[in-house]
C-alpha positions, 0 to 999 in steps of 0.5 A: 620465776617471780611475778615481777618476770612473769608480768616482762614474759606477759607484756611481750606476747600482745595477746597475752597483755591484753589478758592481763591487763584486763585482769589486774584493772578488774582486780584494781578497781574499788568499789565504794558504795555510794550512799543515798539519804532518801530514795532516787531522787534527782539529787543522785544524778552527779554520781550516777554520772561519775560512776558511768562517765569517769569512775573507770579512768579513775579505778572505781566502781559504784555501788549504789544504795538507798537509806530510809532517811539523812539519819540512817544514811549519817549512821550506815558511813560514819560506821566505816567503810569506803562510803559516801553519801550524800546528804546533808550535815545536820544529822552529823553535827547532831551525832559528833556529840555522840562520838560519831566522826566523818567529815563533809569533803565537798558541798553541793548546791548554790545556797542552804538547801533548807528553806520556805516555799510560799505559793506564788498565787496566794495571798502570803508574803512573809514567814510572819503573815504565817502565824495561825498556819500551818506550815508542811515539813516532810516529816516530825523528824526532817532535817528541815525542822530546825531552819523552819522554827528558828524562821519562826522565832526571828519572825516572833511566831511559835514554832512549839505551836502544832503549825507544823504538820509532816505531810511528805514529799512528792504528790502529798506535799502537793495534795496538802497545798492543793487542799489548804492542808498547810499554806507553805512548805519547808522543804528540800531543794531537790523536793522543790524542783519536783514540785515545780515539774507538776506545775507549782509555783512558789516565793522563796523566803531564805534563813536571813543568815544561814541561806549561804551555810550550804550543809549539802554535800558528800561525807564520809568517815574520819576512817575512811578519809585516813585509810582510802583518802587516794580514792576519795581523791579519784572520786572527787576528780570524776566528781568535777569531772562530771560537773562540767560534763552536765553543765555542758550537756545537760540532756547527756547527762539526764539521760546517763541517769535514767538509765540506772535510775528509769523510775526518774524519768519524768512521764511525758513525751521524749521531748516533754520528758528531757526538757522536764528532766533537765530542767529539775536537774539544773533547778534554782529558785531564782527567777532567770538564774542561768548559772551553771549549777555548783555541784560539787565545790570546797566548803565555805567555812566561814558560812558553816561556822555561822551555822555552828554558832546558831545551832548553838545559840538556839540550842540544837548542839549544847557542844564545842564543834569547830569547821573543822570537825565537819569538812576537810577541803584537802582532798576536793583540793587536791581532785582539783589539780591537772583536770582538762576541762577542754577535754571533758567539755568535748566529750561531753559535747560529742556523747552519745 
């Protein structure tokens, strides 16, 4: 009896058919390893929500892993396999010169992930006012270092002095500010979202030419694109649906995230935690901004070309790298086709 005959026979018996479909579904589902370049934080929320709400319909399953930092995450994913990393582009741009090959298939956010934060109630108004003062960064190997140094150069401040101080993330950064060890920070947008949840308020200052160079996004290897493109389209479709879902019902979205990573839930009552969690997930440094967060988007080629030109001009890279070497936007464009936005919004509103 051929395999086809066995399938036909199974489909004629309802119970056997159900068993066959369940078995086939288990075999057919592809596992994607989703890599975060940090310990679990709010920046993972969209991948987690997609895995819990939309992966099953796409024939996907997820396994989450957390790398020490973005550099390690980039290296892990570039090595191959069905892996996708939620990271920023700077480590890969540097790795490209050593032969690393991959692409960012989508971007996340509405501005460059790295910018300066100055305490709102302090005397400092501009980058130029930081001469002779200290700026906190995550570590001396952080991706934000390039932006910090570039902004200081433009303000005629020597970036090679000891102006940059490692302060870590979260409580240690708060302590550094409150004890006046540093007078400003250059961290990531998710870090600022967490810091503002503690009651800190900032005046944000962007790089004058790189604000729109959105480098946070989803990275995979060239080998994965060649070998698993259909799975990447499915992943992208699930992420695009997640964007609709999370913007329609952020309260449900954040609670789905907490079920997988309960350690990320803010302290306080359910009402307090929910309010803080939604604010952190939908954080914007722009006062009064109520626009939906851009969670999964086509990379901005023009702005990224400006970024590569700036990095080359400032000596961060010494080789030619085109934007085509950095991003692949065909996958997300294909995934955009045929999504029933109304159905996803209805699912979000009715989610229990």
